[in-house]
C-alpha positions in Angstrom: 3.5 7.7 -12.7 7.5 6.6 -12.8 7.8 7.0 -8.6 4.3 5.1 -8.6 5.7 1.9 -10.6 8.7 2.4 -8.5 6.7 2.0 -5.1 4.9 -0.6 -6.6 7.7 -2.6 -7.2 9.1 -1.9 -3.8 6.1 -3.8 -2.4 6.5 -6.7 -4.7 9.8 -7.2 -3.4 8.9 -6.8 0.4 5.7 -9.6 -0.4 8.6 -11.9 -2.5 11.2 -11.6 0.5 8.2 -13.0 2.6 7.1 -16.0 -0.1 11.1 -16.6 -0.4 11.2 -16.8 3.5 8.1 -18.8 3.4 9.6 -21.7 1.1 12.5 -22.3 2.7 11.2 -23.0 5.9 8.3 -25.1 4.3 11.0 -27.3 2.8 11.5 -28.4 6.5 8.2 -28.9 7.7 6.4 -31.6 6.7 3.6 -31.4 8.9 0.4 -30.7 7.4 0.3 -32.5 3.5 2.2 -35.5 3.3 4.0 -34.3 -0.5 4.8 -30.4 0.2 6.9 -30.3 -2.6 4.2 -30.7 -5.2 1.1 -29.4 -2.8 2.8 -26.7 -0.6 5.0 -24.9 -2.8 2.4 -24.9 -5.4 -0.1 -23.1 -3.3 2.4 -20.9 -1.2 3.4 -20.1 -5.2 0.0 -19.0 -5.9 -0.6 -16.8 -3.0 2.5 -15.4 -3.3 2.2 -14.2 -6.8 -1.1 -13.8 -6.7 -1.1 -11.3 -3.5 1.2 -9.3 -5.2 -0.7 -8.9 -8.2 -3.5 -7.9 -6.0 -1.6 -5.6 -3.7 0.0 -3.7 -6.7 -3.5 -3.5 -8.4 -5.1 -2.0 -5.6 -2.2 0.3 -5.1 -3.0 1.7 -8.9 -6.5 2.1 -8.0 -5.3 4.1 -5.0 -3.5 6.1 -6.7 -6.3 7.2 -9.3 -8.8 7.7 -6.5 -6.2 9.1 -3.5 -2.8 10.9 -5.3 -3.9 11.6 -8.7 -4.7 15.5 -8.0 -1.5 15.8 -5.6 1.9 17.1 -7.6 5.1 14.9 -6.5 8.5 15.3 -5.2 11.2 14.0 -4.0 11.4 11.7 -0.8 10.5 13.7 2.4 9.5 13.1 6.1 6.7 14.9 8.1 5.4 14.8 11.9 1.4 14.6 11.7 1.2 12.7 14.8 -0.9 16.0 16.2 -3.1 16.1 13.2 -6.9 15.4 12.6 -7.2 14.7 16.4 -5.5 11.0 15.2 -8.8 9.9 13.6 -6.2 9.0 10.4 -3.7 6.8 13.1 -7.1 5.3 14.0 -7.5 4.7 10.4 -3.6 3.2 9.7 -4.1 0.6 12.7 -7.2 -0.8 11.5 -6.5 -1.0 7.6 -2.9 -2.9 8.6 -5.1 -5.1 11.0 -7.5 -5.7 8.4 -5.2 -6.7 5.6 -2.9 -9.1 8.2 -6.1 -10.9 9.2 -7.1 -11.8 5.4 -3.8 -12.0 4.1 -3.8 -14.9 7.2 -7.1 -16.3 6.4 -5.8 -16.6 2.9 -2.7 -18.3 3.8 -4.1 -21.0 6.0 -4.9 -22.7 2.6 -1.1 -22.9 2.0 -0.3 -25.6 4.1 2.1 -24.1 5.6 2.9 -24.4 9.7 0.7 -22.2 11.7 3.2 -20.1 12.5 4.5 -19.1 9.5 0.7 -18.5 7.9 0.5 -15.9 10.9 3.7 -14.4 10.5 3.2 -14.1 6.6 0.0 -12.7 6.6 1.0 -10.0 9.8 3.9 -9.0 8.0 2.2 -8.9 4.6 -0.5 -6.2 6.1 2.6 -4.2 7.3 4.3 -4.2 3.9 1.8 -3.1 2.1 0.8 0.0 4.3 4.9 0.9 4.4 4.8 0.8 0.7 2.2 3.3 1.2 3.9 5.4 3.2 6.7 5.7 0.4 3.6 7.1 -1.8 2.9 9.7 0.8 6.9 10.2 0.8 6.9 11.4 -2.9 3.5 13.4 -2.2 3.2 17.3 -2.1 0.5 17.1 -0.1 1.7 14.1 2.4 5.0 12.9 3.3 6.4 9.7 5.3 5.2 9.4 8.6 7.0 7.5 11.2 3.4 7.5 13.6 2.1 6.2 10.8 4.5 3.1 10.7 3.8 3.4 14.6 0.0 3.2 13.7 0.7 0.2 11.4 2.9 -1.7 13.3 -0.3 -1.9 16.0 -2.4 -3.0 13.2 -0.4 -5.8 12.3 0.4 -6.8 15.8 -3.0 -7.0 16.7 -3.3 -10.0 14.5 -0.2 -11.9 14.8 -0.7 -11.4 19.3 -3.8 -12.9 19.4 -3.2 -15.9 16.8 0.0 -16.5 18.5 -1.6 -16.1 22.0 -5.3 -17.4 22.0 -5.0 -19.4 18.6 -8.1 -17.1 17.8 -8.9 -13.3 17.2 -10.8 -12.8 21.1 -11.1 -8.7 19.7 -11.9 -7.4 16.6 -11.1 -4.3 15.2 -14.0 -2.5 13.0 -15.2 0.2 11.5 -18.5 1.7 10.7 -19.3 5.8 8.5 -22.4 7.2 7.9 -22.6 9.9 5.6 -23.0 13.7 7.2 -24.7 16.4 5.0 -22.8 19.7 5.8 -25.5 22.8 5.7 -23.7 25.1 5.6 -22.7 25.8 2.1 -18.6 26.7 3.1 -18.3 24.0 5.4 -19.8 21.8 1.9 -17.3 23.1 -0.2 -14.2 22.5 2.5 -15.7 18.7 2.9 -15.4 18.1 -1.0 -12.4 19.7 -1.4 -11.0 18.0 2.0 -12.9 14.7 1.8 -14.3 14.5 -1.9 -17.8 14.4 -3.3 -18.4 10.7 -4.1 -19.6 8.4 -1.6 -16.5 6.0 -1.8 -14.5 8.9 -1.2 -16.1 10.3 1.9 -16.5 6.7 3.4 -12.5 6.7 3.4 -11.3 10.4 4.0 -14.3 12.3 6.0 -12.9 11.9 9.5 -16.2 13.3 10.7 -18.3 10.3 9.7 -16.2 7.9 10.6 -16.1 5.6 14.2 -13.1 2.6 14.9 -14.4 0.1 17.3 -12.4 -2.5 19.6 -15.0 -5.4 19.6 -14.3 -7.6 23.0 -15.8 -11.4 22.9 -16.4 -11.8 26.5 -17.2 -16.0 25.8 -13.8 -16.1 24.8 -12.4 -15.1 28.0 -15.2 -17.7 29.6 -15.8 -20.7 27.7 -17.6 -22.6 29.7 -20.1 -19.5 30.9 -23.4 -19.3 29.7 -22.6 -16.1 27.8 -23.7 -16.0 24.5 -20.7 -16.7 21.9 -21.7 -13.6 19.3 -22.4 -11.0 21.6 -19.9 -8.8 21.7 -18.9 -5.3 23.7 -17.7 -2.7 21.3 -15.7 0.4 22.3 -15.6 3.1 20.0 -13.7 6.2 19.0 -14.8 8.9 16.7 -14.3 12.8 16.5 -16.8 15.5 14.9 -15.7 19.3 14.0 -12.6 18.5 12.2 -12.5 20.8 8.9 -8.5 20.9 8.9 -5.8 18.8 10.1 -4.7 20.4 13.2 -7.1 23.5 13.1 -10.3 24.9 11.8 -9.1 27.7 10.1 -7.7 27.5 6.3 -7.2 29.5 2.8 -8.9 28.2 -0.3 -7.3 27.8 -3.5 -8.7 31.5 -4.2 -6.3 32.9 -1.4 -10.2 33.8 0.6 -9.0 32.9 4.1 -11.6 31.0 6.4 -11.9 30.9 10.1 -14.4 28.2 11.9 -12.6 28.3 14.8 -15.5 28.9 17.3 -16.3 25.2 16.1 -15.2 22.9 18.8 -12.7 19.9 17.4 -14.1 16.9 19.5 -13.2 13.8 20.8 -15.8 10.6 20.7 -15.6 7.9 22.9 -19.0 5.0 22.4 -20.1 1.8 24.0 -22.1 -0.4 22.1 -22.7 -3.6 21.8 -21.9 -5.6 18.9 -21.8 -9.1 16.8 -19.3 -11.5 16.3 -20.4 -13.3 12.5 -17.5 -15.7 12.5 -19.1 -17.3 16.0 -22.4 -18.3 14.6 -22.4 -21.4 13.7 -23.1 -22.4 9.6 -22.1 -25.2 7.8 -22.4 -23.4 4.4 -18.6 -22.5 3.9 -20.3 -19.5 1.4 -22.0 -18.2 4.3 -18.7 -18.9 6.4 -16.7 -16.3 3.9 -19.2 -13.8 4.1 -19.2 -13.9 7.4 -15.7 -13.3 7.5 -16.0 -10.2 5.4 -18.8 -8.6 6.7 -17.2 -8.9 10.1 -15.3 -5.9 9.6 -18.1 -3.6 9.7 -19.3 -2.6 12.9 -23.7 -3.6 12.9 -26.0 -0.8 13.7 -27.1 -0.8 17.3 -28.1 1.6 20.2 -24.9 3.5 21.9 -23.8 5.4 24.6 -21.6 8.4 23.6 -19.2 11.0 26.2 -17.6 13.3 24.0 -14.4 15.4 25.0 -17.0 18.5 25.8 -17.8 16.0 28.8 -21.0 15.8 27.2 -23.2 12.2 27.5 -26.1 11.2 24.3 -27.4 7.9 24.2 -28.4 6.8 20.6 -31.3 4.6 19.9 -29.6 3.2 16.5 -25.8 4.3 15.9 -23.7 3.7 12.6 
């Protein structure tokens, strides 16, 4: 618990640094509100404090659901770039992008200049994920991973670069997951051990059930065209047959060895239509906020799949 509190303190410290930088720069830019000393600074402090509290609280929740069953140890590193067919790296990219995106949306309210909002939002997402790496670094089951940090940087850059270049997100990173029923009792027990029993745990941990999507909005690249503004084209990545990090053989807690290497670990690639909910016109602010939140999820739709085994599949409805 002491190590956890230390790492949460580091998270708050990183966010405080970003907050301090924003305040110093905002004192020199009065372009949004006429009275930045009373309005902008107050909102910046409110957002900074609220973000630190929310991030710290979420780390406590994460510790409860993810780290509590694993022993702690001193800081150490691992090289896990080749594990889980990189599904965990896609998860890092997506999560950092998500935090960066919604942090930037919150900072719109601050009144800071646009570029500052973008950088603070993007770096807040990266800082949050970096502190999670510090939690991993003190867990016997994981360790500090430079490849995870690289994935975090990609997720943050995906938000920052689009906002700086286009002043809008022309592609979205999205996520979908559908529960898998493991019929084999051995694989079912393994899935419980690796991915958990609760629905929330399975959603976060079961790489066999997840798909990560790059959802592109064609209209954004040709705004004079008649292409529907809300229609996206999504490219997805998933995997199946993953029961251990590198190979499908393992030893359980009783010392019993299992060899399921006959099950192929397969990459899956998808092509599917999607909807950009933020492009649907509405005057209701509550609906706009709801669309922003729901837009992180890929909608169920027909999909074309080609996997690492060279098989082509057509899904009438895939999620």
